[in-house]
Structures are given as structure tokens and as C-alpha cells.
Jmol script that loads the backbone (N, CA, C; Angstrom):
load data "model"
ATOM      1  N   MET A   1       0.825  -0.981  -0.330  1.00  0.00           N
ATOM      2  CA  MET A   1      -0.078   0.114   0.112  1.00  0.00           C
ATOM      3  C   MET A   1       0.950   1.357  -0.111  1.00  0.00           C
ATOM      4  N   GLU A   2       0.485   2.394  -0.651  1.00  0.00           N
ATOM      5  CA  GLU A   2       1.409   3.612  -0.573  1.00  0.00           C
ATOM      6  C   GLU A   2       0.742   4.399   0.269  1.00  0.00           C
ATOM      7  N   THR A   3       1.675   5.513   0.608  1.00  0.00           N
ATOM      8  CA  THR A   3       1.293   6.470   1.345  1.00  0.00           C
ATOM      9  C   THR A   3       0.707   7.416   0.584  1.00  0.00           C
ATOM     10  N   LYS A   4       0.109   8.408   1.594  1.00  0.00           N
ATOM     11  CA  LYS A   4      -0.811   9.801   0.686  1.00  0.00           C
ATOM     12  C   LYS A   4       0.465  10.404   0.290  1.00  0.00           C
ATOM     13  N   LYS A   5       1.634  10.650   0.644  1.00  0.00           N
ATOM     14  CA  LYS A   5       2.458  11.634   0.049  1.00  0.00           C
ATOM     15  C   LYS A   5       3.284  11.022  -1.114  1.00  0.00           C
ATOM     16  N   ARG A   6       3.271   9.457  -1.199  1.00  0.00           N
ATOM     17  CA  ARG A   6       3.814   8.977  -2.470  1.00  0.00           C
ATOM     18  C   ARG A   6       2.695   9.436  -3.515  1.00  0.00           C
ATOM     19  N   SER A   7       1.505   9.289  -3.194  1.00  0.00           N
ATOM     20  CA  SER A   7       0.224   9.039  -4.169  1.00  0.00           C
ATOM     21  C   SER A   7      -0.014  10.832  -4.541  1.00  0.00           C
ATOM     22  N   ILE A   8       0.599  11.758  -3.584  1.00  0.00           N
ATOM     23  CA  ILE A   8       0.631  13.270  -4.113  1.00  0.00           C
ATOM     24  C   ILE A   8       1.618  13.325  -4.881  1.00  0.00           C
ATOM     25  N   ALA A   9       2.785  13.016  -4.847  1.00  0.00           N
ATOM     26  CA  ALA A   9       4.122  12.982  -5.617  1.00  0.00           C
ATOM     27  C   ALA A   9       3.857  12.610  -6.917  1.00  0.00           C
ATOM     28  N   LYS A  10       2.894  11.419  -7.001  1.00  0.00           N
ATOM     29  CA  LYS A  10       2.728  11.055  -8.238  1.00  0.00           C
ATOM     30  C   LYS A  10       1.726  11.802  -9.247  1.00  0.00           C
ATOM     31  N   ALA A  11       0.903  12.132  -8.222  1.00  0.00           N
ATOM     32  CA  ALA A  11      -0.394  12.922  -8.957  1.00  0.00           C
ATOM     33  C   ALA A  11       0.442  14.455  -9.493  1.00  0.00           C
ATOM     34  N   ILE A  12       1.305  14.811  -8.791  1.00  0.00           N
ATOM     35  CA  ILE A  12       1.894  16.290  -9.321  1.00  0.00           C
ATOM     36  C   ILE A  12       2.810  15.858 -10.353  1.00  0.00           C
ATOM     37  N   SER A  13       3.937  14.887 -10.053  1.00  0.00           N
ATOM     38  CA  SER A  13       4.720  14.699 -11.223  1.00  0.00           C
ATOM     39  C   SER A  13       3.893  14.279 -12.864  1.00  0.00           C
ATOM     40  N   TRP A  14       2.671  13.623 -12.562  1.00  0.00           N
ATOM     41  CA  TRP A  14       1.935  13.380 -13.484  1.00  0.00           C
ATOM     42  C   TRP A  14       0.991  14.459 -14.424  1.00  0.00           C
ATOM     43  N   ARG A  15       0.714  15.530 -13.613  1.00  0.00           N
ATOM     44  CA  ARG A  15      -0.092  16.379 -13.902  1.00  0.00           C
ATOM     45  C   ARG A  15       1.045  17.608 -14.658  1.00  0.00           C
ATOM     46  N   ILE A  16       1.989  17.890 -14.075  1.00  0.00           N
ATOM     47  CA  ILE A  16       3.038  18.643 -14.814  1.00  0.00           C
ATOM     48  C   ILE A  16       2.884  18.153 -16.340  1.00  0.00           C
ATOM     49  N   ILE A  17       3.199  16.875 -16.592  1.00  0.00           N
ATOM     50  CA  ILE A  17       3.306  16.342 -17.920  1.00  0.00           C
ATOM     51  C   ILE A  17       2.162  16.417 -18.693  1.00  0.00           C
ATOM     52  N   ALA A  18       0.994  15.987 -18.190  1.00  0.00           N
ATOM     53  CA  ALA A  18      -0.247  16.306 -18.886  1.00  0.00           C
ATOM     54  C   ALA A  18      -0.596  17.787 -19.148  1.00  0.00           C
ATOM     55  N   THR A  19      -0.378  18.672 -18.301  1.00  0.00           N
ATOM     56  CA  THR A  19      -0.664  20.226 -18.569  1.00  0.00           C
ATOM     57  C   THR A  19       0.144  20.610 -19.634  1.00  0.00           C
ATOM     58  N   ALA A  20       1.302  20.188 -19.606  1.00  0.00           N
ATOM     59  CA  ALA A  20       2.084  20.533 -21.050  1.00  0.00           C
ATOM     60  C   ALA A  20       1.571  20.067 -22.331  1.00  0.00           C
ATOM     61  N   ILE A  21       0.871  18.892 -22.095  1.00  0.00           N
ATOM     62  CA  ILE A  21       0.832  18.139 -23.162  1.00  0.00           C
ATOM     63  C   ILE A  21      -0.869  19.188 -23.827  1.00  0.00           C
ATOM     64  N   THR A  22      -1.718  19.265 -22.529  1.00  0.00           N
ATOM     65  CA  THR A  22      -3.103  19.886 -22.843  1.00  0.00           C
ATOM     66  C   THR A  22      -2.699  21.400 -23.446  1.00  0.00           C
ATOM     67  N   THR A  23      -1.753  22.078 -22.719  1.00  0.00           N
ATOM     68  CA  THR A  23      -1.916  23.516 -23.258  1.00  0.00           C
ATOM     69  C   THR A  23      -1.087  23.445 -24.439  1.00  0.00           C
ATOM     70  N   ALA A  24      -0.081  22.725 -24.827  1.00  0.00           N
ATOM     71  CA  ALA A  24       0.451  22.808 -26.233  1.00  0.00           C
ATOM     72  C   ALA A  24      -0.601  22.475 -27.312  1.00  0.00           C
ATOM     73  N   LEU A  25      -1.515  21.386 -26.768  1.00  0.00           N
ATOM     74  CA  LEU A  25      -2.651  21.216 -27.870  1.00  0.00           C
ATOM     75  C   LEU A  25      -3.744  22.284 -28.182  1.00  0.00           C
ATOM     76  N   ALA A  26      -3.916  22.775 -26.732  1.00  0.00           N
ATOM     77  CA  ALA A  26      -5.130  23.944 -27.168  1.00  0.00           C
ATOM     78  C   ALA A  26      -4.295  25.404 -27.732  1.00  0.00           C
ATOM     79  N   MET A  27      -2.749  25.490 -27.473  1.00  0.00           N
ATOM     80  CA  MET A  27      -2.342  26.491 -28.006  1.00  0.00           C
ATOM     81  C   MET A  27      -2.161  26.268 -29.439  1.00  0.00           C
ATOM     82  N   GLY A  28      -1.920  24.780 -30.078  1.00  0.00           N
ATOM     83  CA  GLY A  28      -1.911  24.424 -31.651  1.00  0.00           C
ATOM     84  C   GLY A  28      -2.998  24.667 -32.020  1.00  0.00           C
ATOM     85  N   LEU A  29      -4.356  24.437 -31.364  1.00  0.00           N
ATOM     86  CA  LEU A  29      -5.959  24.485 -32.057  1.00  0.00           C
ATOM     87  C   LEU A  29      -6.254  25.821 -31.899  1.00  0.00           C
ATOM     88  N   THR A  30      -6.106  26.441 -31.138  1.00  0.00           N
ATOM     89  CA  THR A  30      -6.613  27.953 -30.972  1.00  0.00           C
ATOM     90  C   THR A  30      -5.451  29.326 -31.414  1.00  0.00           C
ATOM     91  N   GLY A  31      -4.255  28.784 -31.252  1.00  0.00           N
ATOM     92  CA  GLY A  31      -3.221  29.872 -31.416  1.00  0.00           C
ATOM     93  C   GLY A  31      -3.085  31.113 -30.419  1.00  0.00           C
ATOM     94  N   GLU A  32      -3.988  30.822 -29.379  1.00  0.00           N
ATOM     95  CA  GLU A  32      -4.049  31.667 -28.137  1.00  0.00           C
ATOM     96  C   GLU A  32      -3.209  31.274 -27.020  1.00  0.00           C
ATOM     97  N   TRP A  33      -2.270  31.906 -26.439  1.00  0.00           N
ATOM     98  CA  TRP A  33      -1.493  31.697 -25.586  1.00  0.00           C
ATOM     99  C   TRP A  33      -2.565  31.335 -24.189  1.00  0.00           C
ATOM    100  N   GLN A  34      -2.707  32.427 -23.920  1.00  0.00           N
ATOM    101  CA  GLN A  34      -3.696  32.898 -22.599  1.00  0.00           C
ATOM    102  C   GLN A  34      -4.497  31.984 -22.501  1.00  0.00           C
ATOM    103  N   PHE A  35      -5.594  31.893 -23.379  1.00  0.00           N
ATOM    104  CA  PHE A  35      -6.332  30.373 -23.605  1.00  0.00           C
ATOM    105  C   PHE A  35      -6.037  29.235 -23.262  1.00  0.00           C
ATOM    106  N   ALA A  36      -5.226  28.923 -24.053  1.00  0.00           N
ATOM    107  CA  ALA A  36      -4.196  27.539 -23.790  1.00  0.00           C
ATOM    108  C   ALA A  36      -3.793  27.562 -22.595  1.00  0.00           C
ATOM    109  N   ALA A  37      -3.544  28.708 -21.553  1.00  0.00           N
ATOM    110  CA  ALA A  37      -2.521  28.375 -20.301  1.00  0.00           C
ATOM    111  C   ALA A  37      -4.073  28.225 -19.529  1.00  0.00           C
ATOM    112  N   THR A  38      -5.173  28.839 -19.565  1.00  0.00           N
ATOM    113  CA  THR A  38      -6.263  28.849 -19.030  1.00  0.00           C
ATOM    114  C   THR A  38      -6.861  27.381 -19.104  1.00  0.00           C
ATOM    115  N   ILE A  39      -7.200  27.010 -20.247  1.00  0.00           N
ATOM    116  CA  ILE A  39      -7.343  25.445 -20.277  1.00  0.00           C
ATOM    117  C   ILE A  39      -6.791  24.574 -19.435  1.00  0.00           C
ATOM    118  N   GLY A  40      -5.303  24.821 -19.909  1.00  0.00           N
ATOM    119  CA  GLY A  40      -4.260  24.177 -18.856  1.00  0.00           C
ATOM    120  C   GLY A  40      -4.294  24.023 -17.596  1.00  0.00           C
ATOM    121  N   LEU A  41      -4.653  25.032 -16.879  1.00  0.00           N
ATOM    122  CA  LEU A  41      -4.607  25.276 -15.698  1.00  0.00           C
ATOM    123  C   LEU A  41      -5.918  24.513 -15.214  1.00  0.00           C
ATOM    124  N   ALA A  42      -7.201  24.811 -15.789  1.00  0.00           N
ATOM    125  CA  ALA A  42      -8.565  24.046 -15.241  1.00  0.00           C
ATOM    126  C   ALA A  42      -8.344  22.860 -15.292  1.00  0.00           C
ATOM    127  N   ASP A  43      -7.682  22.170 -16.482  1.00  0.00           N
ATOM    128  CA  ASP A  43      -7.789  20.896 -16.656  1.00  0.00           C
ATOM    129  C   ASP A  43      -6.879  20.056 -15.382  1.00  0.00           C
ATOM    130  N   THR A  44      -5.741  20.689 -14.922  1.00  0.00           N
ATOM    131  CA  THR A  44      -5.020  20.253 -14.370  1.00  0.00           C
ATOM    132  C   THR A  44      -5.541  20.037 -12.541  1.00  0.00           C
ATOM    133  N   THR A  45      -6.461  21.424 -12.306  1.00  0.00           N
ATOM    134  CA  THR A  45      -6.911  21.507 -11.017  1.00  0.00           C
ATOM    135  C   THR A  45      -7.970  20.287 -10.900  1.00  0.00           C
ATOM    136  N   LEU A  46      -8.782  20.018 -12.038  1.00  0.00           N
ATOM    137  CA  LEU A  46      -9.713  19.244 -11.691  1.00  0.00           C
ATOM    138  C   LEU A  46      -9.271  17.884 -11.887  1.00  0.00           C
ATOM    139  N   LYS A  47      -8.455  17.698 -12.662  1.00  0.00           N
ATOM    140  CA  LYS A  47      -7.659  16.007 -12.805  1.00  0.00           C
ATOM    141  C   LYS A  47      -6.801  15.749 -11.637  1.00  0.00           C
ATOM    142  N   PHE A  48      -6.248  16.586 -11.040  1.00  0.00           N
ATOM    143  CA  PHE A  48      -5.370  16.339 -10.117  1.00  0.00           C
ATOM    144  C   PHE A  48      -5.991  15.394  -8.670  1.00  0.00           C
ATOM    145  N   PHE A  49      -7.338  16.297  -8.370  1.00  0.00           N
ATOM    146  CA  PHE A  49      -8.262  15.740  -7.414  1.00  0.00           C
ATOM    147  C   PHE A  49      -8.654  14.237  -7.725  1.00  0.00           C
ATOM    148  N   VAL A  50      -9.114  14.042  -9.183  1.00  0.00           N
ATOM    149  CA  VAL A  50      -9.677  13.040  -9.715  1.00  0.00           C
ATOM    150  C   VAL A  50      -8.481  11.901  -9.671  1.00  0.00           C
ATOM    151  N   TYR A  51      -7.245  12.093 -10.155  1.00  0.00           N
ATOM    152  CA  TYR A  51      -6.621  11.044 -10.005  1.00  0.00           C
ATOM    153  C   TYR A  51      -5.987  10.680  -8.526  1.00  0.00           C
ATOM    154  N   PHE A  52      -5.754  11.630  -7.766  1.00  0.00           N
ATOM    155  CA  PHE A  52      -5.554  11.419  -6.430  1.00  0.00           C
ATOM    156  C   PHE A  52      -6.494  10.532  -5.668  1.00  0.00           C
ATOM    157  N   SER A  53      -7.762  10.791  -6.002  1.00  0.00           N
ATOM    158  CA  SER A  53      -9.057  10.002  -5.610  1.00  0.00           C
ATOM    159  C   SER A  53      -8.832   8.458  -5.738  1.00  0.00           C
ATOM    160  N   HIS A  54      -8.761   8.396  -7.300  1.00  0.00           N
ATOM    161  CA  HIS A  54      -8.769   7.162  -8.158  1.00  0.00           C
ATOM    162  C   HIS A  54      -7.680   6.316  -7.572  1.00  0.00           C
ATOM    163  N   GLU A  55      -6.456   6.971  -7.107  1.00  0.00           N
ATOM    164  CA  GLU A  55      -5.361   6.310  -6.676  1.00  0.00           C
ATOM    165  C   GLU A  55      -5.671   5.785  -5.381  1.00  0.00           C
ATOM    166  N   ARG A  56      -6.111   6.140  -4.748  1.00  0.00           N
ATOM    167  CA  ARG A  56      -6.432   5.832  -3.403  1.00  0.00           C
ATOM    168  C   ARG A  56      -7.472   4.872  -3.182  1.00  0.00           C
ATOM    169  N   LEU A  57      -8.598   5.187  -3.987  1.00  0.00           N
ATOM    170  CA  LEU A  57      -9.504   4.305  -4.138  1.00  0.00           C
ATOM    171  C   LEU A  57      -8.762   2.773  -4.598  1.00  0.00           C
ATOM    172  N   TRP A  58      -7.881   2.784  -5.626  1.00  0.00           N
ATOM    173  CA  TRP A  58      -7.296   1.365  -5.774  1.00  0.00           C
ATOM    174  C   TRP A  58      -6.341   0.889  -4.866  1.00  0.00           C
ATOM    175  N   ASN A  59      -5.834   1.429  -3.975  1.00  0.00           N
ATOM    176  CA  ASN A  59      -4.897   1.148  -2.851  1.00  0.00           C
ATOM    177  C   ASN A  59      -5.847   0.416  -1.918  1.00  0.00           C
ATOM    178  N   ARG A  60      -7.307   0.449  -1.868  1.00  0.00           N
ATOM    179  CA  ARG A  60      -8.168  -0.438  -1.317  1.00  0.00           C
ATOM    180  C   ARG A  60      -8.719  -1.556  -1.813  1.00  0.00           C
ATOM    181  N   ILE A  61      -8.354  -1.801  -3.103  1.00  0.00           N
ATOM    182  CA  ILE A  61      -8.867  -2.897  -3.947  1.00  0.00           C
ATOM    183  C   ILE A  61      -7.583  -4.017  -4.005  1.00  0.00           C
ATOM    184  N   THR A  62      -7.704  -5.055  -3.628  1.00  0.00           N
ATOM    185  CA  THR A  62      -7.007  -5.999  -3.477  1.00  0.00           C
ATOM    186  C   THR A  62      -6.647  -7.184  -5.246  1.00  0.00           C
ATOM    187  N   TYR A  63      -7.804  -6.501  -5.914  1.00  0.00           N
ATOM    188  CA  TYR A  63      -7.441  -7.391  -7.037  1.00  0.00           C
ATOM    189  C   TYR A  63      -5.831  -7.022  -7.943  1.00  0.00           C
ATOM    190  N   GLY A  64      -5.222  -8.328  -7.915  1.00  0.00           N
ATOM    191  CA  GLY A  64      -4.078  -8.206  -8.953  1.00  0.00           C
ATOM    192  C   GLY A  64      -2.964  -7.911  -8.153  1.00  0.00           C
ATOM    193  N   ARG A  65      -3.131  -8.113  -6.605  1.00  0.00           N
ATOM    194  CA  ARG A  65      -2.101  -7.841  -5.690  1.00  0.00           C
ATOM    195  C   ARG A  65      -1.662  -9.373  -5.487  1.00  0.00           C
ATOM    196  N   GLU A  66      -0.188  -9.502  -5.367  1.00  0.00           N
ATOM    197  CA  GLU A  66       0.080 -10.811  -4.749  1.00  0.00           C
ATOM    198  C   GLU A  66       0.011 -10.605  -3.266  1.00  0.00           C
ATOM    199  N   VAL A  67      -0.435 -11.840  -2.531  1.00  0.00           N
ATOM    200  CA  VAL A  67      -0.301 -12.037  -1.395  1.00  0.00           C
ATOM    201  C   VAL A  67       1.207 -12.279  -0.758  1.00  0.00           C
ATOM    202  N   LYS A  68       1.675 -11.742   0.136  1.00  0.00           N
ATOM    203  CA  LYS A  68       2.769 -11.810   0.580  1.00  0.00           C
ATOM    204  C   LYS A  68       3.080 -13.233   1.657  1.00  0.00           C
ATOM    205  N   GLN A  69       3.970 -13.726   1.352  1.00  0.00           N
ATOM    206  CA  GLN A  69       3.866 -15.250   2.149  1.00  0.00           C
ATOM    207  C   GLN A  69       5.138 -14.701   3.421  1.00  0.00           C
ATOM    208  N   PRO A  70       4.804 -15.156   4.552  1.00  0.00           N
ATOM    209  CA  PRO A  70       5.882 -15.087   5.586  1.00  0.00           C
ATOM    210  C   PRO A  70       7.005 -15.736   5.195  1.00  0.00           C
ATOM    211  N   GLU A  71       8.103 -15.211   5.640  1.00  0.00           N
ATOM    212  CA  GLU A  71       9.438 -15.512   5.409  1.00  0.00           C
ATOM    213  C   GLU A  71       9.748 -16.922   5.761  1.00  0.00           C
ATOM    214  N   TYR A  72       8.981 -17.440   6.943  1.00  0.00           N
ATOM    215  CA  TYR A  72       8.990 -18.965   7.679  1.00  0.00           C
ATOM    216  C   TYR A  72       7.519 -18.998   8.241  1.00  0.00           C
ATOM    217  N   PHE A  73       7.427 -20.354   8.409  1.00  0.00           N
ATOM    218  CA  PHE A  73       6.262 -20.953   9.025  1.00  0.00           C
ATOM    219  C   PHE A  73       6.968 -21.453  10.387  1.00  0.00           C
ATOM    220  N   ILE A  74       6.139 -21.280  11.357  1.00  0.00           N
ATOM    221  CA  ILE A  74       6.572 -22.228  12.706  1.00  0.00           C
ATOM    222  C   ILE A  74       5.343 -23.343  12.810  1.00  0.00           C
TER     223      ILE A  74
END
end "model"
wireframe off; spacefill off
backbone 0.3
color backbone group
């Protein structure tokens, strides 16, 4: 299970990458830097919280996790 700090760090690092992509795409489509930056900021704000919640929810789901076996049995 991951800590909340690790989930936040992952969310921030991913949002930096995703914001750059969204802003560049909006800039390419509209040609307006300020509008593209606004879209990028709004997208980042919303998706940061959605990603964090999604990550924390998956920490509660055991599907696909390997069960750790004890190192020894008595």
C-alpha cells in the first residue's frame, strides 16, 4: 500500500506532464497562449483531485495484488 505523500507526488509529477500536453494542444488548436494556459490550469486542477481519489481508491482494492508469504512458518 502506498502512502498519501507518495500518491500526491505521483499525481503532481503526472499533472506537470499532462498540463504541458494539454496546453500545447490547446495552443496548437487556438493559437491563443492565454486561452491555452487557462485550459491547462483548469484541466490540471480538476484532474489532480480526480487522479488522487482514483489512486487512493485502488489502494483499497486487492485485485491483482500478490499476497506476501511469511519468510518462515512455525
